[in-house]
C-alpha positions as CSV (number, residue, x, y, z in Angstrom):
1,X,-11.2,9.0,12.2
2,X,-14.7,10.3,11.7
3,X,-15.6,9.4,15.3
4,X,-12.6,11.4,16.6
5,X,-13.5,14.3,14.3
6,X,-17.0,14.4,15.7
7,X,-15.7,14.4,19.3
8,X,-13.2,17.1,18.5
9,X,-15.9,19.3,16.9
10,X,-14.1,19.7,13.6
11,X,-15.9,21.9,11.1
12,X,-14.1,20.2,8.2
13,X,-12.1,17.0,7.9
14,X,-9.6,16.7,5.0
15,X,-7.8,13.4,4.5
16,X,-4.3,14.0,3.1
17,X,-2.6,10.6,2.9
18,X,0.8,10.3,1.3
19,X,0.6,9.7,-2.4
20,X,-2.8,8.0,-2.1
21,X,-6.5,8.7,-2.0
22,X,-7.5,5.1,-1.3
23,X,-8.8,5.8,2.2
24,X,-11.2,8.6,1.2
25,X,-14.2,6.5,0.2
26,X,-14.3,4.8,3.6
27,X,-13.9,8.1,5.4
28,X,-16.7,9.6,3.2
29,X,-19.1,6.9,4.2
30,X,-18.2,7.2,7.9
31,X,-18.6,11.0,7.8
32,X,-22.0,10.8,6.2
33,X,-23.3,8.8,9.1
34,X,-22.1,11.6,11.5
35,X,-22.9,14.6,9.4
36,X,-19.3,15.7,9.2
37,X,-18.2,17.8,6.2
38,X,-15.2,16.1,4.5
39,X,-12.9,16.7,1.5
40,X,-10.3,14.6,-0.2
41,X,-6.7,15.9,-0.2
42,X,-3.3,14.4,-0.7
43,X,0.3,14.9,0.5
44,X,2.8,14.2,-2.3
45,X,6.3,13.3,-1.2
46,X,8.8,14.9,-3.5
47,X,12.4,14.1,-4.4
48,X,13.5,17.1,-2.4
49,X,14.2,16.1,1.2
50,X,11.5,17.5,3.5
51,X,9.4,19.0,0.7
52,X,5.9,17.7,0.7
53,X,3.1,19.2,-1.5
54,X,-0.5,19.2,-0.3
55,X,-3.3,19.0,-2.8
56,X,-6.9,20.1,-2.3
57,X,-10.1,20.0,-4.4
58,X,-8.7,17.9,-7.3
59,X,-10.6,15.2,-9.2
60,X,-9.7,12.4,-6.9
61,X,-11.6,9.7,-8.8
62,X,-9.9,10.4,-12.1
63,X,-8.4,7.2,-13.6
64,X,-5.5,9.2,-15.0
65,X,-4.7,10.5,-11.5
66,X,-4.9,7.0,-10.1
67,X,-2.3,5.8,-12.6
68,X,0.1,8.6,-11.6
69,X,-0.4,7.9,-7.9
70,X,0.2,4.2,-8.5
71,X,3.5,5.1,-10.1
72,X,4.4,7.2,-7.1
73,X,3.6,4.4,-4.7
74,X,5.7,2.0,-6.8
75,X,8.6,4.4,-6.4
76,X,8.0,4.5,-2.6
77,X,8.0,0.7,-2.5
78,X,11.4,0.7,-4.4
79,X,12.7,3.1,-1.8
80,X,11.4,0.9,1.1
81,X,13.0,-2.2,-0.5
82,X,16.4,-0.4,-0.6
83,X,16.1,0.8,3.0
84,X,15.2,-2.7,4.2
85,X,18.2,-4.1,2.4
86,X,20.4,-1.5,4.1
87,X,18.9,-2.5,7.5
88,X,19.7,-6.1,6.7
89,X,23.2,-5.2,5.8
90,X,23.5,-3.7,9.3
91,X,22.7,-7.1,10.7
92,X,19.1,-6.6,11.6
93,X,16.5,-9.3,10.9
94,X,13.9,-7.4,8.9
95,X,12.2,-8.2,5.6
96,X,9.8,-6.4,3.3
97,X,7.1,-8.7,4.5
98,X,7.6,-7.3,8.0
99,X,7.0,-3.8,6.7
100,X,4.1,-4.9,4.4
101,X,2.4,-6.5,7.3
102,X,2.2,-3.1,9.0
103,X,0.6,-1.3,6.0
104,X,-0.1,-2.4,2.4
105,X,-1.0,1.1,1.1
106,X,1.6,3.7,0.3
107,X,4.5,2.3,2.2
108,X,7.1,4.6,3.6
109,X,9.7,5.2,6.3
110,X,7.1,5.3,9.2
111,X,6.1,1.8,8.3
112,X,9.7,0.6,8.4
113,X,9.9,2.3,11.8
114,X,6.8,0.4,12.9
115,X,8.3,-2.9,11.8
116,X,11.5,-2.1,13.7
117,X,9.4,-1.5,16.8
118,X,7.6,-4.8,16.4
119,X,11.0,-6.5,16.0
120,X,12.2,-4.9,19.3
121,X,15.0,-3.1,17.5
122,X,13.7,0.4,18.5
123,X,11.1,1.6,21.0
124,X,9.5,4.3,19.0
125,X,9.3,5.9,15.5
126,X,11.3,8.8,16.7
127,X,14.2,6.5,17.7
128,X,14.0,4.7,14.4
129,X,14.3,7.9,12.5
130,X,17.1,9.3,14.8
131,X,19.2,6.1,14.5
132,X,18.5,4.8,11.0
133,X,15.9,6.5,8.8
134,X,16.7,10.2,8.6
135,X,19.0,11.8,6.1
136,X,22.7,10.8,6.7
137,X,21.7,7.8,8.9
138,X,22.8,4.3,7.9
139,X,19.4,3.1,6.7
140,X,18.4,6.2,4.7
141,X,17.7,6.2,1.0
142,X,16.9,9.4,-0.9
143,X,13.3,9.9,-2.1
144,X,12.4,8.6,-5.6
145,X,9.4,10.9,-5.8
146,X,8.6,13.7,-8.3
147,X,10.1,17.2,-8.1
148,X,8.0,19.8,-6.2
149,X,7.2,21.5,-9.5
150,X,5.9,18.2,-10.9
151,X,3.8,17.6,-7.8
152,X,2.2,21.0,-8.1
153,X,1.5,20.7,-11.8
154,X,-0.2,17.3,-11.3
155,X,-2.5,18.7,-8.6
156,X,-3.4,21.6,-10.9
157,X,-3.9,19.4,-13.9
158,X,-6.7,17.7,-12.1
159,X,-8.4,20.9,-11.0
160,X,-7.0,21.3,-7.5
161,X,-4.6,23.7,-5.8
162,X,-1.4,23.1,-4.0
163,X,0.1,24.2,-0.6
164,X,3.5,23.6,0.9
165,X,3.4,21.3,3.9
166,X,5.4,22.0,7.1
167,X,7.5,24.8,5.5
168,X,10.0,24.8,8.4
169,X,11.5,21.6,7.0
170,X,12.6,23.0,3.7
171,X,16.2,24.0,3.4
172,X,15.8,27.3,1.4
173,X,12.7,29.4,1.8
174,X,13.7,31.3,-1.3
175,X,12.5,28.3,-3.3
176,X,8.9,29.1,-2.5
177,X,9.0,31.8,-5.1
178,X,10.2,29.2,-7.6
179,X,7.4,26.9,-6.7
180,X,4.9,29.8,-6.9
181,X,5.9,30.2,-10.6
182,X,4.8,26.5,-11.0
183,X,1.4,27.3,-9.5
184,X,1.9,26.9,-5.7
185,X,-1.0,28.8,-4.0
186,X,-0.6,28.0,-0.3
187,X,1.6,27.5,2.6
188,X,0.9,25.5,5.8
189,X,0.9,28.3,8.4
190,X,-1.1,26.4,11.0
191,X,0.5,23.2,11.9
192,X,1.0,21.3,15.1
193,X,4.8,21.2,15.1
194,X,5.5,24.3,13.1
195,X,8.7,26.1,14.2
196,X,8.4,29.9,14.4
197,X,4.8,29.9,13.0
198,X,4.5,33.6,12.8
199,X,7.5,33.8,10.6
200,X,5.8,31.5,8.0
201,X,2.4,33.2,8.3
202,X,4.0,36.6,7.7
203,X,5.9,35.1,4.7
204,X,2.6,33.7,3.4
205,X,0.9,37.0,3.7
206,X,3.7,38.9,2.0
207,X,3.5,36.5,-1.0
208,X,-0.4,36.6,-1.0
209,X,-0.4,32.8,-0.4
210,X,-3.3,30.9,1.1
211,X,-2.5,29.8,4.7
212,X,-3.6,26.2,5.2
213,X,-3.6,24.1,8.3
214,X,-3.2,20.6,9.4
215,X,-2.4,18.5,12.5
216,X,-0.3,15.9,10.6
217,X,-2.2,13.2,12.4
218,X,-0.6,9.8,11.6
219,X,-2.7,7.4,13.7
220,X,-2.2,5.7,17.0
221,X,1.4,4.9,18.0
222,X,2.8,7.2,15.4
223,X,4.1,9.9,17.8
224,X,1.8,12.3,15.9
225,X,-1.5,11.2,17.3
226,X,-1.9,13.6,20.2
227,X,-3.3,16.5,18.2
228,X,-6.3,16.1,15.9
229,X,-7.3,19.2,14.0
230,X,-6.0,22.8,14.3
231,X,-7.6,26.1,14.9
232,X,-7.5,28.6,12.1
233,X,-8.7,32.2,12.3
234,X,-12.1,32.7,10.6
235,X,-10.8,35.0,7.9
236,X,-8.0,32.6,6.9
237,X,-10.4,29.6,7.0
238,X,-13.0,31.4,4.9
239,X,-10.4,32.3,2.2
240,X,-9.5,28.6,2.1
241,X,-13.1,27.6,1.7
242,X,-13.7,30.1,-1.0
243,X,-10.8,28.6,-3.0
244,X,-12.0,25.1,-2.3
245,X,-15.5,25.9,-3.6
246,X,-14.1,26.7,-7.0
247,X,-12.6,23.3,-7.4
248,X,-14.2,20.3,-9.2
249,X,-14.2,18.2,-5.9
250,X,-14.7,20.4,-2.9
251,X,-16.6,19.6,0.3
252,X,-18.8,16.6,0.7
253,X,-21.7,17.2,3.1
254,X,-24.4,14.8,4.3
């Protein structure tokens, strides 16, 4: 990832894995060797379908946070187990070991999709989601994650600030005001697949929210590996940096 960031000329690389910060130490070491500024973030999957909360600048090495994230990953594993059982009930030969062999850390639906690809059941992650793993499909199980409010409060508890990821996936934009009351400070207005981006940027400006950005890069073969990094206007980027600089764990530079 650090090599690709260097080639892409990124000014700042933030890792926002789902419910985990386990990959950041490795990224930090790689980035130091290439003089790339990095920061540790997170993307917390909530119990509300499509609602993911991004966290920035928090105390990522806190043992208390590690315990909370471990619980979230345990819930994710329970959900994966239930979806695997559903796929088996549909007559497909797939086990939890098949999914675990794809990824041991922070298992989720993309890893089930990868296992289905390896089994020859589907040809792509998109097909896996379209046929089995999206809401209303035969292999789907509702999220067991925290509420959006809980996710925001946890990020704030450890000194960070929260932003709403890919806002076009939420069902009711009115809920943003509700989450702002819980401490939501940002909205992802610069995102590779954002539908009607100006609509969300205007909404963010109207609510005085930070506008954050991300490519939602999920690695090779994910279907989300074509874009690495996003361009953000200087004034928007500077406002984000100013907020990040006030956090306990901001930007790591060589």
